[in-house]
ROBALUM-900131 format. One line per field, with one value per residue: residue number from 0; residue in one letter; y, x, z of N, C-alpha, C in turn. Coordinates in nm, 2 decimals. Layout:
REM residues N
n <- (NUM ...)
res <- (a ...)
nyy <- (Y ...)
nxx <- (X ...)
nzz <- (Z ...)
cayy <- (Y ...)
caxx <- (X ...)
cazz <- (Z ...)
cyy <- (Y ...)
cxx <- (X ...)
czz <- (Z ...)
END
This chain:
REM residues 156
n <- (0 1 2 3 4 5 6 7 8 9 10 11 12 13 14 15 16 17 18 19 20 21 22 23 24 25 26 27 28 29 30 31 32 33 34 35 36 37 38 39 40 41 42 43 44 45 46 47 48 49 50 51 52 53 54 55 56 57 58 59 60 61 62 63 64 65 66 67 68 69 70 71 72 73 74 75 76 77 78 79 80 81 82 83 84 85 86 87 88 89 90 91 92 93 94 95 96 97 98 99 100 101 102 103 104 105 106 107 108 109 110 111 112 113 114 115 116 117 118 119 120 121 122 123 124 125 126 127 128 129 130 131 132 133 134 135 136 137 138 139 140 141 142 143 144 145 146 147 148 149 150 151 152 153 154 155)
res <- (m s r k l l d l w v g f f v l l g f a a l l f l a l r v g n l s s a n f a e t y q l t a k f d n i g g l k v r g p v k s a g v v v g r v t e i r f s p e t y e a v t t l t i d g r y h f p k d t f a s i l t a g l l g e q y i g l d a g g e e k m l k d g d v v a k t q s a v v l e k l i s q f m f n k a s d t p d k q)
nyy <- (-4.71 -4.49 -4.41 -4.15 -4.01 -4.03 -3.88 -3.63 -3.57 -3.56 -3.34 -3.15 -3.13 -3.05 -2.80 -2.68 -2.69 -2.50 -2.27 -2.24 -2.20 -1.95 -1.79 -1.80 -1.68 -1.42 -1.35 -1.35 -1.14 -0.92 -0.84 -0.93 -0.79 -0.58 -0.32 -0.20 0.00 0.34 0.57 0.79 1.01 1.09 1.28 1.24 1.36 1.25 1.24 1.01 0.70 0.44 0.10 0.10 0.01 0.02 -0.05 -0.11 -0.14 0.11 0.20 0.25 0.26 -0.01 -0.12 -0.18 0.08 0.17 0.19 0.23 0.39 0.51 0.60 0.85 1.06 1.38 1.62 1.89 1.94 1.73 1.51 1.21 1.15 1.03 0.87 0.81 0.59 0.60 0.43 0.52 0.50 0.58 0.86 1.13 1.37 1.71 1.75 1.51 1.27 1.12 0.84 0.63 0.30 -0.02 -0.35 -0.56 -0.65 -0.68 -0.67 -0.60 -0.27 0.00 0.26 0.45 0.60 0.85 0.99 1.33 1.60 1.80 1.95 1.98 1.78 1.57 1.58 1.46 1.47 1.63 1.72 1.54 1.70 1.67 1.45 1.16 1.02 0.70 0.47 0.39 0.10 0.04 0.29 0.35 0.14 0.21 0.46 0.39 0.22 0.41 0.59 0.43 0.37 0.62 0.66 0.49 0.49 0.61 0.39 0.40)
nxx <- (1.58 1.53 1.25 1.25 1.43 1.29 1.06 1.18 1.27 1.02 0.91 1.09 1.04 0.77 0.79 0.95 0.76 0.56 0.72 0.75 0.49 0.44 0.63 0.52 0.27 0.35 0.47 0.25 0.09 0.25 0.42 0.67 0.84 0.93 1.13 1.42 1.57 1.67 1.41 1.17 0.89 0.61 0.33 0.03 -0.25 -0.57 -0.86 -1.01 -0.95 -1.01 -0.97 -0.74 -0.52 -0.40 -0.05 -0.02 0.17 0.42 0.53 0.79 0.88 0.81 0.94 0.93 0.93 0.85 0.58 0.23 0.14 -0.07 -0.41 -0.64 -0.94 -0.99 -1.19 -1.20 -1.11 -1.24 -1.10 -0.90 -0.63 -0.32 -0.04 0.28 0.55 0.87 1.16 1.48 1.69 1.59 1.53 1.32 1.23 1.09 0.87 0.74 0.50 0.22 0.02 -0.27 -0.27 -0.36 -0.27 -0.28 -0.60 -0.80 -0.66 -0.46 -0.44 -0.21 0.03 0.18 0.48 0.59 0.88 0.98 1.15 1.27 1.54 1.54 1.48 1.22 1.16 1.15 0.82 0.72 0.47 0.33 0.26 0.13 -0.12 -0.30 -0.62 -0.77 -0.89 -1.21 -1.37 -1.64 -1.76 -1.65 -1.77 -2.05 -2.05 -1.98 -2.20 -2.41 -2.34 -2.36 -2.63 -2.74 -2.65 -2.80 -3.04 -3.38 -3.65 -3.93)
nzz <- (2.07 2.34 2.55 2.66 2.49 2.25 2.31 2.34 2.08 1.95 2.08 2.00 1.72 1.72 1.83 1.63 1.43 1.53 1.52 1.25 1.17 1.30 1.16 0.90 0.95 1.01 0.77 0.59 0.71 0.65 0.84 0.90 0.75 0.89 0.92 1.06 0.98 0.91 0.86 0.70 0.72 0.50 0.39 0.21 0.04 -0.07 -0.28 -0.30 -0.17 -0.24 -0.20 -0.04 0.22 0.55 0.61 0.35 0.04 -0.07 -0.37 -0.61 -0.94 -0.94 -0.72 -0.38 -0.16 0.07 0.33 0.39 0.67 0.81 0.78 0.75 0.79 0.68 0.82 0.76 0.49 0.36 0.27 0.22 0.43 0.40 0.57 0.49 0.53 0.45 0.33 0.44 0.26 0.02 -0.17 -0.27 -0.52 -0.47 -0.64 -0.67 -0.78 -0.65 -0.67 -0.65 -0.72 -0.87 -0.83 -1.08 -1.23 -1.03 -0.80 -0.50 -0.36 -0.40 -0.32 -0.57 -0.64 -0.85 -0.95 -0.98 -1.14 -1.00 -0.80 -0.53 -0.24 -0.09 0.25 0.60 0.72 0.51 0.26 0.00 -0.29 -0.54 -0.63 -0.73 -0.72 -0.64 -0.89 -0.92 -0.98 -0.99 -1.05 -1.30 -1.45 -1.42 -1.54 -1.80 -1.87 -1.85 -2.05 -2.27 -2.27 -2.32 -2.58 -2.75 -3.00 -3.00 -3.05 -3.25)
cayy <- (-4.57 -4.49 -4.33 -4.01 -3.95 -4.02 -3.77 -3.51 -3.55 -3.52 -3.21 -3.06 -3.11 -2.97 -2.66 -2.64 -2.66 -2.38 -2.16 -2.23 -2.13 -1.81 -1.73 -1.79 -1.58 -1.29 -1.32 -1.32 -1.02 -0.82 -0.79 -0.97 -0.70 -0.47 -0.27 -0.12 0.10 0.48 0.60 0.93 1.01 1.18 1.28 1.26 1.37 1.19 1.25 0.88 0.60 0.31 -0.01 0.11 -0.03 0.05 -0.15 -0.13 -0.10 0.23 0.15 0.34 0.18 -0.15 -0.16 -0.14 0.18 0.21 0.14 0.32 0.37 0.57 0.66 0.92 1.15 1.52 1.68 2.03 1.93 1.62 1.42 1.11 1.19 0.91 0.89 0.71 0.57 0.57 0.38 0.63 0.48 0.63 1.01 1.17 1.52 1.77 1.74 1.37 1.25 1.00 0.79 0.50 0.20 -0.15 -0.46 -0.64 -0.60 -0.67 -0.70 -0.50 -0.13 0.05 0.40 0.45 0.73 0.89 1.10 1.44 1.65 1.90 1.92 1.97 1.65 1.57 1.54 1.41 1.56 1.70 1.67 1.52 1.80 1.62 1.32 1.11 0.92 0.56 0.45 0.30 0.02 0.05 0.42 0.33 0.06 0.28 0.56 0.32 0.18 0.53 0.65 0.33 0.39 0.75 0.65 0.41 0.58 0.57 0.31 0.43)
caxx <- (1.57 1.46 1.13 1.28 1.49 1.18 0.98 1.26 1.27 0.89 0.89 1.17 0.97 0.65 0.84 0.99 0.63 0.51 0.80 0.72 0.36 0.46 0.69 0.42 0.17 0.41 0.48 0.12 0.05 0.34 0.49 0.81 0.92 0.96 1.27 1.47 1.66 1.62 1.29 1.11 0.74 0.55 0.19 -0.04 -0.40 -0.64 -1.01 -1.07 -0.84 -1.05 -0.95 -0.61 -0.52 -0.27 0.05 -0.01 0.30 0.44 0.62 0.84 0.93 0.79 1.02 0.87 1.02 0.79 0.45 0.13 0.13 -0.19 -0.51 -0.74 -1.02 -0.99 -1.32 -1.19 -1.10 -1.31 -1.01 -0.83 -0.49 -0.24 0.09 0.37 0.68 0.96 1.29 1.58 1.78 1.53 1.49 1.24 1.22 0.97 0.76 0.70 0.36 0.17 -0.11 -0.32 -0.28 -0.41 -0.19 -0.37 -0.73 -0.88 -0.56 -0.44 -0.41 -0.08 0.06 0.29 0.55 0.67 0.98 0.98 1.28 1.33 1.66 1.52 1.42 1.13 1.22 1.06 0.71 0.67 0.34 0.33 0.16 0.06 -0.17 -0.41 -0.70 -0.79 -0.99 -1.31 -1.42 -1.79 -1.79 -1.62 -1.88 -2.17 -2.03 -1.99 -2.34 -2.49 -2.30 -2.42 -2.78 -2.77 -2.61 -2.89 -3.15 -3.51 -3.72 -4.07)
cazz <- (2.11 2.47 2.55 2.68 2.37 2.15 2.35 2.32 1.94 1.91 2.13 1.91 1.59 1.75 1.85 1.50 1.35 1.58 1.47 1.11 1.16 1.33 1.05 0.79 0.99 1.00 0.63 0.54 0.76 0.62 0.97 0.91 0.68 0.98 0.89 1.17 0.92 0.92 0.77 0.71 0.69 0.41 0.39 0.08 0.05 -0.18 -0.28 -0.28 -0.16 -0.28 -0.11 0.02 0.36 0.63 0.58 0.20 -0.01 -0.14 -0.47 -0.71 -1.04 -0.91 -0.60 -0.25 -0.10 0.20 0.36 0.44 0.81 0.87 0.69 0.83 0.71 0.72 0.82 0.71 0.35 0.31 0.19 0.30 0.45 0.43 0.61 0.43 0.59 0.34 0.37 0.44 0.15 -0.10 -0.16 -0.39 -0.54 -0.42 -0.73 -0.69 -0.80 -0.58 -0.72 -0.60 -0.83 -0.84 -0.88 -1.16 -1.25 -0.90 -0.69 -0.39 -0.40 -0.34 -0.36 -0.66 -0.65 -0.98 -0.92 -1.07 -1.19 -0.92 -0.73 -0.38 -0.21 0.02 0.38 0.70 0.75 0.40 0.20 -0.15 -0.34 -0.65 -0.61 -0.81 -0.64 -0.69 -0.99 -0.86 -1.09 -1.00 -1.11 -1.44 -1.51 -1.42 -1.64 -1.93 -1.89 -1.87 -2.18 -2.37 -2.27 -2.38 -2.72 -2.83 -3.06 -2.96 -3.15 -3.24)
cyy <- (-4.56 -4.40 -4.18 -3.94 -3.94 -3.90 -3.63 -3.47 -3.50 -3.38 -3.11 -3.03 -3.04 -2.83 -2.60 -2.60 -2.53 -2.26 -2.14 -2.16 -1.99 -1.73 -1.70 -1.68 -1.44 -1.25 -1.28 -1.18 -0.90 -0.76 -0.83 -0.88 -0.57 -0.44 -0.18 -0.02 0.24 0.50 0.74 0.92 1.12 1.18 1.31 1.27 1.33 1.22 1.12 0.78 0.46 0.21 -0.01 0.08 0.01 -0.07 -0.18 -0.08 0.04 0.18 0.26 0.25 0.03 -0.20 -0.10 -0.05 0.22 0.14 0.25 0.29 0.42 0.62 0.73 1.01 1.29 1.59 1.83 2.03 1.82 1.53 1.32 1.15 1.06 0.95 0.78 0.71 0.52 0.53 0.49 0.62 0.55 0.78 1.05 1.32 1.58 1.77 1.60 1.36 1.12 0.96 0.66 0.41 0.07 -0.25 -0.56 -0.58 -0.58 -0.69 -0.59 -0.37 -0.08 0.19 0.39 0.59 0.75 1.01 1.21 1.48 1.76 1.86 1.91 1.84 1.67 1.52 1.50 1.51 1.64 1.64 1.66 1.60 1.74 1.47 1.29 1.00 0.79 0.56 0.35 0.23 0.03 0.18 0.41 0.25 0.14 0.40 0.50 0.28 0.30 0.59 0.56 0.35 0.52 0.75 0.58 0.50 0.52 0.50 0.35 0.37)
cxx <- (1.49 1.34 1.16 1.34 1.38 1.09 1.05 1.26 1.13 0.86 0.97 1.09 0.84 0.69 0.88 0.86 0.57 0.59 0.77 0.59 0.36 0.52 0.60 0.31 0.22 0.43 0.35 0.07 0.14 0.41 0.63 0.90 0.95 1.11 1.31 1.57 1.60 1.51 1.25 0.97 0.70 0.40 0.14 -0.19 -0.46 -0.79 -1.07 -0.95 -0.88 -1.04 -0.81 -0.61 -0.39 -0.18 0.06 0.12 0.30 0.56 0.67 0.91 0.92 0.86 0.95 0.97 0.96 0.65 0.36 0.11 0.00 -0.28 -0.61 -0.82 -1.01 -1.12 -1.32 -1.19 -1.18 -1.23 -0.95 -0.69 -0.42 -0.10 0.18 0.50 0.77 1.10 1.39 1.67 1.72 1.49 1.42 1.23 1.09 0.85 0.72 0.55 0.32 0.03 -0.14 -0.34 -0.33 -0.32 -0.28 -0.50 -0.81 -0.78 -0.56 -0.41 -0.29 -0.06 0.19 0.35 0.62 0.75 0.97 1.13 1.34 1.45 1.64 1.44 1.32 1.20 1.11 0.95 0.66 0.54 0.37 0.22 0.07 0.01 -0.28 -0.49 -0.71 -0.90 -1.09 -1.38 -1.57 -1.83 -1.76 -1.73 -2.01 -2.16 -2.04 -2.13 -2.43 -2.46 -2.36 -2.57 -2.82 -2.74 -2.72 -3.01 -3.28 -3.58 -3.87 -4.14)
czz <- (2.24 2.46 2.57 2.56 2.26 2.18 2.32 2.17 1.89 1.96 2.04 1.78 1.61 1.76 1.71 1.41 1.40 1.53 1.32 1.09 1.19 1.22 0.93 0.82 0.97 0.85 0.56 0.58 0.73 0.74 0.97 0.83 0.76 0.96 1.00 1.12 0.94 0.82 0.79 0.67 0.59 0.43 0.25 0.10 -0.08 -0.17 -0.25 -0.28 -0.20 -0.17 -0.04 0.16 0.42 0.61 0.43 0.15 -0.07 -0.24 -0.56 -0.81 -1.01 -0.79 -0.48 -0.18 0.04 0.22 0.40 0.59 0.88 0.76 0.78 0.74 0.77 0.71 0.76 0.55 0.28 0.22 0.28 0.30 0.48 0.48 0.56 0.50 0.48 0.39 0.35 0.32 0.02 -0.08 -0.29 -0.40 -0.49 -0.51 -0.77 -0.70 -0.74 -0.63 -0.66 -0.71 -0.78 -0.90 -0.95 -1.18 -1.11 -0.78 -0.58 -0.44 -0.33 -0.39 -0.45 -0.66 -0.78 -0.95 -1.03 -1.10 -1.10 -0.84 -0.58 -0.35 -0.10 0.14 0.48 0.73 0.63 0.34 0.05 -0.21 -0.45 -0.63 -0.71 -0.73 -0.71 -0.79 -0.93 -0.97 -1.10 -1.07 -1.26 -1.51 -1.52 -1.53 -1.78 -1.97 -1.92 -2.01 -2.29 -2.38 -2.33 -2.53 -2.81 -2.87 -3.01 -3.07 -3.14 -3.36)
END
């Protein structure tokens, strides 16, 4: 095998390796799931979003139906306002319930949509009226410890 042909093959495999690294980086960052299909945006307000992050999944019945595209704080209502981008294939009734859930005990947080029974559907720019904030594990533990401490009888 000539030196030039060997260099060409080495260059080809190095380029293939860089392409594989780029692919893995995009998969880890949830960027390769960029969908160029039609989408619409919804807004949901929560008292506490816990560890929810931008680009976090929006799921319904365990299926990813969208992503969180923006999280901001409303100084007027003192709530976290999230903007959700939903795939245009999926439509939800106006009385849909949005809650912040955790995958596993300490996993990533995501927004779960539970469809209601109303006939009118949410459309682009609508606000999800019914929401449930994230359960903060530290608060639960402190409430449990406080309740246990108040239950113990005084020894005298």
